[in-house]
Structures are given as C-alpha cells and as structure tokens.
C-alpha positions as CSV (number, residue, x, y, z in Angstrom):
1,M,115.2,88.0,66.9
2,E,115.4,89.0,70.5
3,P,112.1,88.5,72.4
4,A,110.3,91.6,73.7
5,K,111.1,92.5,77.3
6,A,108.5,91.8,79.9
7,V,107.4,94.6,82.2
8,D,109.4,93.0,85.0
9,D,112.6,93.1,82.9
10,T,112.6,96.9,82.4
11,G,115.0,97.8,85.2
12,L,112.4,100.1,86.7
13,T,112.0,99.6,90.4
14,P,110.2,101.2,93.4
15,N,112.1,104.1,95.1
16,M,114.1,104.7,91.9
17,Y,115.6,108.1,91.2
18,V,115.4,109.1,87.5
19,A,117.0,112.3,86.2
20,N,117.5,113.7,82.7
21,A,115.5,110.9,81.1
22,D,114.1,111.5,77.7
23,V,110.9,109.5,77.5
24,R,109.2,111.5,74.7
25,Q,106.3,109.8,72.9
26,C,106.3,106.8,75.3
27,T,103.3,105.0,76.5
28,W,103.0,104.2,80.2
29,Y,100.3,101.5,80.4
30,K,99.0,100.3,83.8
31,T,102.0,101.9,85.5
32,A,101.9,102.8,89.2
33,F,103.5,106.1,90.2
34,L,102.1,106.0,93.7
35,G,103.9,108.6,95.9
36,S,106.2,109.6,93.0
37,V,107.6,113.1,92.6
38,F,107.8,114.7,89.1
39,A,110.0,117.8,89.5
40,E,111.0,120.2,86.7
41,S,109.6,117.8,84.2
42,L,108.2,118.5,80.7
43,M,105.0,116.8,79.7
44,D,104.0,119.0,76.8
45,D,101.5,117.4,74.3
46,S,101.2,114.3,76.6
47,Q,98.0,112.4,77.2
48,F,97.0,111.0,80.5
49,L,94.3,108.4,80.0
50,W,92.4,106.7,82.8
51,V,95.0,107.9,85.4
52,D,94.3,107.6,89.1
53,A,96.0,110.6,90.8
54,R,94.0,110.6,94.1
55,R,95.5,112.7,96.9
56,S,98.2,114.0,94.5
57,T,99.7,117.5,94.7
58,F,100.5,119.6,91.7
59,A,102.6,122.6,92.6
60,G,104.0,125.0,90.0
61,L,102.1,123.0,87.3
62,V,101.6,124.8,84.0
63,M,98.5,123.5,82.2
64,D,97.9,126.3,79.7
65,G,95.9,125.0,76.8
66,S,95.2,121.6,78.4
67,R,91.9,119.7,78.4
68,L,90.3,117.6,81.2
69,V,87.7,115.3,79.7
70,G,85.5,112.9,81.7
71,C,87.5,113.4,84.9
72,S,86.5,113.2,88.5
73,M,87.4,116.4,90.3
74,R,85.5,115.8,93.6
75,D,87.0,117.6,96.6
76,V,89.7,119.2,94.5
77,V,91.2,122.3,96.0
78,I,92.6,125.1,93.8
79,E,94.7,127.7,95.6
80,D,96.7,130.7,94.4
81,C,96.3,129.9,90.7
82,D,95.9,132.0,87.6
83,L,92.4,130.9,86.4
84,R,92.0,133.5,83.6
85,G,90.3,131.9,80.7
86,L,89.3,128.7,82.7
87,I,86.2,127.1,81.1
88,I,84.2,124.4,82.9
89,N,81.4,122.8,80.8
90,G,81.2,125.8,78.5
91,V,81.1,128.4,81.4
92,K,84.0,130.9,81.6
93,V,84.5,130.4,85.3
94,G,87.9,132.1,85.3
95,D,86.2,135.3,84.2
96,L,83.7,135.1,87.1
97,I,86.3,134.9,89.8
98,A,87.7,138.3,91.0
99,P,91.5,138.7,91.2
100,S,91.2,138.9,95.0
101,E,89.6,135.5,95.1
102,G,92.4,133.2,93.9
103,T,93.6,134.4,90.5
104,R,96.9,136.2,90.0
C-alpha cells in the first residue's frame, strides 16, 4: 500500500496558476490562500469553516441563498450590491434599504 502524501508532497506551491481544476467535494484544511485570486470559479454548496479572509475583495460574487454564521464582519464595506431579501439576525435589512442607497 502506498503511504498517504504529506501536505508538502501535493505539488501545490506559492504563485501557482491553476485553471480548469475540478476540486468538487474537497476539503482544504489549514490552507493559506493569502493574496490568491479566484476568478470565474464555482463554489456552489461549499462550506468555508473558520476561514480568515481579512482585507479580501469579492467582486461579482453571487451568494444567493448562502449563510454567514458566527462571522466577524467588522469594517466590511458593501457597495453596489443587490441586497433584496438580505436578513441580518432576523431583521430583513435588504427591505429597509431604498434602491437608491446601494441595491440594484
């Protein structure tokens, strides 16, 4: 039986370009994506657990039907986003914001 590969033997390296990879139902544990770019990527039905995404930018991100639970959102800026139906701690915040104040 071949021994399991150690994390260092995966072939993943810093500054690597990955395209057309199919990593469905994979678990990324204690993985650093610092400064990484995810472009035109599908992450449907994925779970992000205890992830540090400080100072990250999400542009063109579709989060319809997603849940944020136990997250720190301090100093988060939301600009030019469709917030219809957005609920924060049981309050329908999206319904309170007028279309001229950030929702499309």
